[in-house]
C-alpha positions in Angstrom: -36.6 125.6 21.2 -36.5 123.8 24.1 -39.8 125.6 25.4 -41.7 125.1 22.2 -40.7 121.1 22.6 -41.9 121.6 26.1 -45.1 123.2 24.8 -46.1 120.6 22.4 -45.8 117.4 24.4 -42.7 116.7 22.5 -39.2 115.1 24.0 -35.8 115.2 22.4 -36.7 112.2 20.3 -39.8 113.5 19.1 -41.9 110.9 20.7 -45.3 112.1 21.8 -45.3 111.6 26.0 -48.5 110.7 25.7 -47.5 107.9 23.8 -44.8 107.3 26.3 -47.3 106.7 29.0 -49.1 104.5 27.1 -46.5 102.1 26.2 -45.6 102.2 30.4 -46.4 98.5 32.3 -46.6 96.5 29.0 -44.4 93.3 28.6 -41.1 93.1 26.6 -43.0 90.8 24.1 -45.8 93.4 24.5 -43.4 95.9 23.1 -41.7 93.6 20.3 -45.3 93.1 19.2 -45.5 97.3 19.5 -42.2 98.1 17.3 -43.3 95.3 14.3 -46.4 97.0 13.9 -45.1 100.5 13.8 -43.2 98.8 10.3 -46.5 97.4 8.9 -48.7 99.0 6.7 -52.6 99.1 7.4 -54.3 96.3 5.6 -58.0 96.7 4.6 -60.5 94.4 4.3 -63.8 94.2 2.4 -67.1 92.2 3.9 -68.0 89.4 1.6 -70.9 87.8 1.0 -70.5 84.6 3.5 -68.7 87.0 6.5 -70.0 87.5 9.5 -69.5 90.1 12.2 -69.2 89.6 15.6 -71.7 91.6 16.5 -74.3 89.4 14.6 -72.7 86.5 16.6 -73.4 87.3 20.2 -76.8 86.9 20.9 -77.3 84.3 18.3 -79.2 80.9 19.3 -77.3 77.7 19.9 -79.0 74.8 18.3 -78.8 71.0 18.4 -79.6 68.5 15.4 -82.5 67.8 16.6 -83.0 71.6 16.6 -83.2 72.2 20.0 -82.8 75.5 21.3 -79.9 74.8 23.4 -78.3 78.2 24.6 -76.9 81.4 23.4 -73.9 82.8 22.5 -72.9 85.4 24.8 -68.9 86.2 24.0 -66.0 85.0 21.9 -62.2 84.3 23.1 -59.8 85.5 21.1 -56.0 84.3 22.1 -52.7 86.8 21.6 -52.3 85.4 17.6 -55.9 86.7 16.9 -57.2 82.8 16.7 -60.8 82.6 18.5 -59.9 80.1 20.7 -63.3 79.1 22.0 -67.1 80.5 22.0 -69.2 81.0 25.2 -72.6 80.0 25.3 -75.3 80.3 28.3 -77.4 77.1 28.8 -79.7 76.1 31.1 -82.2 78.8 33.6 -84.6 80.6 32.5 -85.1 84.6 31.6 -82.0 84.8 32.8 -82.3 83.1 36.4 -80.1 79.5 36.9 -78.3 79.9 34.0 -74.4 79.2 33.0 -71.8 79.6 30.8 -69.6 76.9 29.3 -67.0 77.7 27.0 -66.9 75.9 23.0 -63.9 74.9 21.0 -65.1 76.8 17.4 -64.6 73.7 15.7 -67.2 71.8 17.7 -70.0 74.4 15.8 -71.4 75.6 12.7 -72.1 79.3 12.1 -74.5 80.1 9.4 -77.1 81.9 8.2 -80.8 80.1 8.7 -84.0 80.7 6.7 -84.9 84.1 7.9 -80.8 85.4 7.3 -80.6 85.2 11.2 -77.3 83.8 12.7 -77.4 80.8 14.2 -74.7 77.7 15.6 -75.1 74.3 15.8 -73.9 71.9 17.8 -73.9 68.1 17.8 -74.7 67.9 21.7 -78.0 67.6 23.6 -79.3 69.4 26.2 -77.6 67.2 29.3 -74.6 67.3 27.9 -74.4 71.1 28.1 -75.6 71.2 31.7 -72.4 68.4 32.6 -70.2 70.4 31.0 -67.7 72.5 32.6 -68.6 75.5 33.8 -66.5 79.1 32.4 -66.4 81.6 34.8 -65.4 85.1 34.0 -62.9 86.6 35.3 -64.2 89.9 37.4 -60.9 91.8 36.7 -61.0 92.1 33.3 -64.5 92.4 32.4 -65.7 95.5 31.3 -67.8 98.1 33.4 -71.0 98.1 32.4 -70.8 94.2 31.2 -74.2 92.3 31.6 -73.1 90.4 34.6 
């Protein structure tokens, strides 16, 4: 029986070795969250008529109240509780040269669909305000291989 268990990849508790290896290196808080998830049931979701997918948001134009194109949405920051904390917008520059990134609080923008059905964001600011905003820098150690920067 012991040989069978070792061949199947299971330990004496019935836990798969690959599961144990994935858990290595996680914090105690992460482990508690994973344990709670183990007792939770999956909740499925149906897309509503006003919902927007993240893939539609990234790459969308950012406009100001004067309808000037002031930037483009590059990324979105979520916190550990799955709340959107910031929208990363590229501003300035031309054809990607000289552009910089800023982090905008999502409550200070309105995201909607324009007349063409494209997703866009509107902010109450000027180009100068955005040029003078603090720059957001991506943490290179945590960037995905093959990302746009």
